[in-house]
C-alpha positions in Angstrom: -16.7 -15.5 20.3 -16.6 -11.7 20.1 -13.9 -10.7 17.7 -11.3 -8.0 18.5 -8.3 -6.6 16.7 -5.9 -9.2 18.1 -8.0 -12.2 16.9 -8.6 -10.6 13.5 -4.9 -9.8 13.1 -4.0 -13.4 14.0 -6.4 -14.7 11.3 -4.8 -12.4 8.7 -1.4 -13.7 9.7 -2.6 -17.3 9.3 -3.7 -16.7 5.7 -1.1 -14.1 4.5 0.3 -16.7 2.1 -2.8 -15.9 0.0 -1.9 -12.3 -0.3 0.4 -10.7 -2.9 4.1 -10.1 -2.0 5.6 -6.6 -2.1 8.9 -6.5 -3.9 9.5 -2.9 -3.0 9.7 -3.5 0.7 8.4 -1.0 3.3 9.6 2.2 4.9 11.6 1.9 8.1 9.0 3.9 10.1 5.8 5.8 9.7 5.3 9.5 10.0 2.4 10.5 12.2 0.2 13.3 10.8 -2.8 15.0 12.3 -5.1 14.2 9.4 -5.3 13.5 5.7 -5.2 17.1 4.8 -1.6 17.3 6.0 -0.6 14.2 4.0 -2.3 15.1 0.7 -0.1 18.2 0.2 2.4 15.7 -1.2 0.1 13.8 -3.6 -2.2 14.5 -6.5 -4.7 11.7 -5.9 -5.9 9.1 -3.4 -7.4 5.7 -3.3 -9.8 5.5 -0.4 -10.9 2.4 1.5 -14.5 2.7 2.7 -15.1 0.7 6.0 -13.0 2.3 8.8 -12.1 5.3 6.7 -15.4 6.9 5.5 -17.9 4.9 7.5 -18.2 2.2 10.1 -21.3 0.1 9.3 -24.1 2.6 8.5 -22.5 5.4 10.4 -20.4 8.1 8.5 -17.2 8.9 10.3 -17.4 12.5 11.5 -15.6 15.0 9.3 -15.1 12.6 6.4 -17.6 14.3 4.0 -16.1 17.7 4.8 -12.5 16.5 4.4 -13.1 15.0 1.0 -15.0 18.1 -0.2 -12.0 20.3 0.9 -9.5 18.0 -0.9 -11.7 18.0 -4.0 -11.7 21.8 -4.0 -7.9 21.6 -4.0 -8.0 19.6 -7.2 -7.1 16.2 -5.6 -8.4 13.2 -7.6 -10.1 10.4 -5.7 -11.5 6.9 -6.1 -13.1 4.7 -3.5 -11.8 1.1 -3.7 -14.0 -1.1 -1.5 -14.2 -4.8 -1.0 -17.9 -4.5 -0.3 -19.6 -6.8 -2.8 -23.1 -7.4 -1.2 -24.8 -4.4 -2.7 -25.4 -3.6 -6.4 -23.6 -0.5 -7.8 -26.8 1.5 -7.8 -27.6 0.7 -4.2 -24.0 1.5 -3.1 -24.0 4.8 -4.9 -27.4 5.7 -3.4 -26.0 5.0 0.1 -22.9 7.1 -0.5 -25.0 10.1 -1.7 -27.5 9.7 1.1 -24.6 10.0 3.6 -23.5 13.3 1.9 -20.6 12.2 -0.3 -20.6 13.5 -3.9 -18.8 10.6 -5.6 -19.3 10.3 -9.4 -20.1 6.8 -10.8 -16.5 6.4 -12.0 -15.1 7.4 -8.6 -16.3 4.2 -6.9 -14.9 0.7 -7.6 -16.4 -2.2 -5.6 -15.1 -5.7 -5.7 -18.5 -6.7 -7.0 -17.6 -4.8 -10.2 -14.4 -6.8 -10.4 -16.3 -10.0 -9.8 -18.7 -9.1 -12.6 -15.8 -8.7 -15.0 -14.5 -12.1 -14.0 -17.9 -13.8 -14.4 -18.2 -12.3 -17.9 -15.2 -14.4 -18.8 -16.7 -17.6 -17.5 -19.6 -19.8 -18.5 -22.0 -22.0 -16.6 -24.4 -21.8 -13.7 -23.0 -19.8 -10.7 -24.4 -20.0 -7.2 -24.1 -16.7 -5.3 -23.6 -16.4 -1.6 -24.9 -13.1 -0.2 -27.6 -11.5 1.9 -31.0 -13.1 1.9 -33.2 -11.6 -0.8 -30.3 -10.1 -2.7 -30.6 -9.7 -6.4 -28.0 -10.6 -9.0 -29.4 -9.1 -12.2 -26.5 -6.8 -12.5 -24.1 -9.7 -12.7 -23.4 -11.3 -16.1 -24.3 -14.9 -17.0 -26.5 -17.3 -15.0 -26.1 -16.3 -11.4 -28.6 -17.5 -8.8 -28.9 -17.5 -5.0 -27.3 -20.5 -3.4 -29.7 -23.2 -2.2 -29.4 -26.9 -1.4 -30.1 -27.9 -5.0 -27.3 -25.6 -6.3 -24.8 -27.0 -3.8 -24.7 -30.1 -6.1 -25.7 -28.5 -9.5 -23.8 -25.3 -9.7 -20.8 -25.0 -12.0 -19.2 -22.5 -9.6 -19.7 -20.4 -6.6 -19.3 -16.6 -6.1 -19.0 -15.4 -2.5 -20.3 -11.8 -2.3 -21.2 -11.4 1.3 -21.2 -13.3 4.6 -24.4 -11.8 6.1 -26.4 -14.8 7.4 -23.6 -17.3 6.6 -23.3 -19.9 9.4 -20.9 -22.6 10.3 -23.5 -25.2 9.2 -23.8 -23.6 5.7 -20.0 -23.4 5.5 -19.7 -27.1 6.3 -22.3 -27.9 3.7 -20.3 -25.9 1.1 -17.0 -27.6 2.1 -18.7 -31.1 1.8 -20.1 -30.2 -1.6 -16.7 -29.0 -2.9 -15.0 -32.1 -1.6 -17.6 -34.3 -3.4 -17.3 -32.3 -6.6 -14.5 -29.7 -6.8 -15.6 -26.5 -8.6 -14.3 -23.0 -9.0 -14.9 -20.4 -6.3 -14.8 -16.7 -6.8 -14.3 -14.6 -3.7 -15.6 -11.1 -4.3 -14.5 -9.8 -0.9 -11.1 -10.9 0.3 -11.5 -9.1 3.6 -11.1 -11.4 6.6 -13.1 -9.1 8.9 -15.0 -5.8 8.7 -15.3 -3.2 11.4 -18.9 -2.5 12.3 -20.6 -0.5 15.0 -21.1 -3.7 17.1 -17.5 -4.9 16.5 -15.8 -7.1 13.9 -17.6 -9.5 11.7 -16.2 -12.4 9.7 -16.2 -11.6 6.0 -16.0 -13.8 2.8 -12.1 -14.0 2.8 -12.2 -15.8 6.2 -14.6 -18.5 4.9 -13.0 -18.8 1.4 -9.5 -19.4 3.0 -10.9 -22.6 4.6 -12.4 -24.1 1.4 -10.8 -27.3 -0.1 -10.4 -25.9 -3.6 -8.3 -23.1 -5.1 -10.1 -19.8 -4.8 -9.9 -16.8 -7.2 -9.8 -13.6 -5.2 -10.9 -10.2 -6.6 -10.5 -7.0 -4.6 -7.9 -5.6 -2.3 -5.0 -6.4 -1.7 -4.7 -8.0 -5.1 -3.1 -6.2 -8.0 -6.0 -6.0 -10.4 -8.1 -4.0 -8.0 -5.4 -1.4 -7.6 -4.7 -1.4 -11.4 -8.3 -0.5 -11.9 -8.2 2.3 -9.4 -5.0 3.8 -10.8 -6.5 3.7 -14.3 -9.5 5.7 -13.0 -7.2 8.3 -11.4 -4.9 8.4 -14.5 -1.9 9.1 -12.2 1.5 7.5 -11.7 1.4 5.3 -8.5 4.0 7.5 -6.8 1.6 10.5 -7.0 -1.1 8.5 -5.2 -1.8 7.8 -1.5 -3.7 4.6 -0.6 -5.8 5.5 2.5 -7.1 2.6 4.6 -7.5 1.1 8.1 -6.1 -2.4 7.4 -2.5 -3.5 7.2 -3.0 -6.6 5.2 -5.4 -5.3 2.6 -4.9 -1.5 2.3 -1.3 -1.0 3.3 0.1 -4.2 1.7 -2.0 -3.8 -1.5 -1.2 -0.1 -1.9 2.5 -0.5 -1.3 2.7 -3.5 -3.7 0.9 -1.3 -6.4 3.6 1.3 -6.1 1.5 3.8 -4.1 2.3 5.6 -0.8 0.2 4.5 2.1 -1.7 6.1 4.9 -3.1 4.1 7.9 -6.2 5.5 9.6 -6.0 4.4 13.2 -8.9 6.2 15.0 -11.7 4.2 13.4 -12.1 0.7 11.9 -9.6 -2.0 12.6 -7.4 -0.2 15.1 -10.1 1.9 16.9 -9.0 2.1 20.5 -5.9 -0.1 19.8 -2.3 1.0 19.5 -1.3 -0.2 15.9 2.5 -0.1 16.6 2.8 -3.7 17.8 0.8 -5.0 14.9 2.9 -3.0 12.4 6.1 -4.3 14.0 4.8 -7.9 14.0 3.7 -7.9 10.4 6.4 -5.7 8.9 3.6 -3.9 6.9 4.7 -0.3 7.6 2.6 2.6 6.3 4.3 5.8 5.1 1.9 7.8 7.3 -0.5 7.3 10.2 -3.5 9.6 10.9 -6.2 9.3 13.5 -8.9 10.2 11.0 -9.1 11.6 7.6 
């Protein structure tokens, strides 16, 4: 099945009980602006999603590098908060810099970093689910690539990325957890990711179907936004969360006390009118922009 925005949105709605609640409520409507430059006259800093805002797959969104350079020149603070957990920090920073972004090390927070902090508080042998050949030396403790032996032996599982993950492997993991329940750490709560060829299922989709409680790290959960706000050293009301997803970026940003900006021209809503999805979910951003 080829995923589209309608299918992806339906899956988010089906698992939205796993997401944080927003006590603040949402604005009654969104204000459309031409770009992020017009929005950021109101704020001192921004939390930026990656996929669908700065890049789609391995392609940089046109104008993103220049827009951030202009905002940085105006003194705006920024931090990228991404649910990408497959790459190590060094590999991720290398990719950003190759694409032309000038992020400092403390301006990028990946859910892999948050997962590492969680693993540091836990003992035992952890089986990692991620791309074939991936290394885990940057993660604390005893973390090894999942294989058939570790399905039975591992003390816990950390789901970093879904590249190469199949229904057969998912079924084997479900069976192993039913036979012996163990903790699961989901380092990417995204249900889908927008890529050049369309949407792909991400770890959040697979973890929501597991027969044990799952610990989620990353957007939209509060600890991720707390880490980003600490890096910015700004009050939430002075910060705009900029993303392409209602259930991770807009919900998470609003729940954290930030203002929110939905990017509609790329990522989740590329080629799709977001208005019906906003109305159906009640997740209303403060602003919409076509691109940053």
